[in-house]
C-alpha positions, 0 to 999 in steps of 0.5 A: 173110876174106870180110867181113873186113879181112885181105883188105883189108889184104893187097890194099892192100899188094899194090896199093902194091907194084904201083904202087911198081914201076910208077912208081918213078923217074917225075916227078910234079908236085904243085900245092898250094893255099895253104889246105892249108898252113894246115890242121892236117893240113899237116905230115902232107901234107908227110911223105907228099911226103917219103916219096915222094921218099925211095922213088924218086919224082921229086917237084916241088912248085908251091905256091899262094900267092894267099891269103897274097899277099892277106894280105901286100899287105893288111898293107902297105896295098897295094890288089890289083886284078883284071882277069878274075880276074887280079891286076894286079901293080904295081911297088909290089906285086911285091916283096911278092908275091915275099916272100909267094911265097918264104915259102910255098915255104919252108914246104914246104922246112922240112917236107921238111927235117924228114923229111930230104929236101933241097929247092931253091927256084929260079928255074925259070920264065922268064916274060914280061909279059902286057902290056895287057888291056882297056886295063889295064897288067898291069905285073908280072903274067906268063905262063910263057915256058919251064920251065927243065927242065935246072935242075929235072932236075939237082936231081931227079937229085941226089935233091932236091925242086924247089919252084917258087914263083909267080914267074918272071923274064924273061931280063933278070931282071925278076920277074913274078907267074905263076899257080901253076896255069899253072906246074903245067900247064907244068912237068908238060908240059915235064918229061914228068910221068906224074902231076899232082896238084891238092890243095886243101881243096875237097870235090871232085866229088861226086854231091851237089854237081854234075850228072853224066852217067849211068854215072859211077863213084862211090865212097864218099859219092858221090865221082867216082872217074875221068873220061875227058877226054870225060866231064870235058868233059860234067861241065863243060858240065852244071855251066856251068863258066866261065859265071858268076862263082861260085867253084867250085874243084872245077870249076876243078881239073877244067878244069885237069885236062882241059887237062893231059890234053889236053896229054899228061899221062897221069893227073891227080888231084884230091885233098883235102889235108885228108884223111889220106894222100890222096896215098898212097891216090890213088897206091897204090890203084886206088880212090884217094881223089880223082878221076882224069882219065886219057887212057890206057886205065885199065881193060879186060876182056881174055882170060885170060893164064897168069900171071893164073891164081893171081890168079883162083884167089885171087879165087874162093877165098872163093866156093868156100868159101861153096859159091857156086862150084865148086872149080877147079884151075890145070890146069882153068882152063888147059885152058879158058883161051880161055873166060875173061876178066878185068877189069884195072884199071891193070895189076891183075886184080880180076874174072873170068868164063868163057863155055863153049860147049856147042853147040846155040847155048848158052853157059854163063856161069861162074866170076864172081868179083870183088875184094871191095874193088871190090864197088861198082864193078859189075865183075861186071855188066860181065864178064857183059855182056862175055861176053854180047856174046862169045856173041852174036858167036859166034852163040849165041842163049842164055846160061845160068848154074847158081847156088845163091846168086846167083839174085836178082843174075842175075834183076836182069840179065834172066835167068829161071829154066828147068828142067834139061831146057833145058840142052844135052844135053852139059851135062845129062850132067854136071849135078851133082844133089847141088848142086841148082843152079838154071838161069837163062837169057837169050835173046840 
């Protein structure tokens, strides 16, 4: 159970239900780069989108089509020129651009139909021409003028998945080629989406491939787990985003995610569309599968609430059975409720600890327990740091722990071994000599 997988499976099920209840009925926009549709894993990717739509999520899809448009224009011998990386869509090219864009959208419609989910491809984007740039007439290249939210909402209310190809129309019916990234940003904002996903075949932000500031949380294989907008800005600056012509999709996605976050989208997720179940793992588990940029408070240490007690008893149970922690009842925890703090990630408690005041300006740090699935995130260290800060604010000059198994860990935090006689008199009186716990203290 401690190493083992039963805990992991049960925890994942709990997390899935937690997120299902939290986000059911909310709108989520998915921008999917075209190479994802060419990948062998694409049918499974679409099945996951269909699963979300069937289980109460309001799914909106914005398919990228750049590479397919390039292919179609090349097949018909139409030269595609660019200005500042923006395609010049000529009057000759626009019919073929429309054909390519709707073809890609139809791939999603077909895939969703295979999972018995209705979808609609519509003219949901009102566009305007971007005019002349540096002396070049961009002709049928446009920008978002307005997202037609009423039409999209009607489709969503009928249980359908709206698909927004990279084509917009002027009020007079003139077609424009509009970047799908721009459509995704605009639609997420206009629809009040709680989440915006960017899916590509890029490896994403990783410690091995990008310069990162200190303190960034990493997951498996150096994956960046989450960033605040301020941290995202730092990453972009450290990696010179926008300062060269080198194509780095991970940085492009991070730039888009930052814009979305600054525009009010609570959470933006960057995932690898090739990874099996990437969207579901990112959505239904705290550790996710990609990188999240979040504008709200995602994680926090807070005081214990009565309803948290069953959760922290479950966190402590494996450590109690190993003899690392002493057994506590719900009533004992409730009695000392004000001493406890918990580490909450996105509404779920994944670590706990307590600070007991024994007088003589000394406090005991106790009951440190963390969710095994989050062992690499340093939750225990943060709980201890929080309790040390709490002790300092309360005028204590020393914190101590009693431990039988974790002395090396506490030594790594700056604690040093002392004798039992160093404990406050009240604590010495109830010291359990049969456990032979060692005393480690930190002067603060």
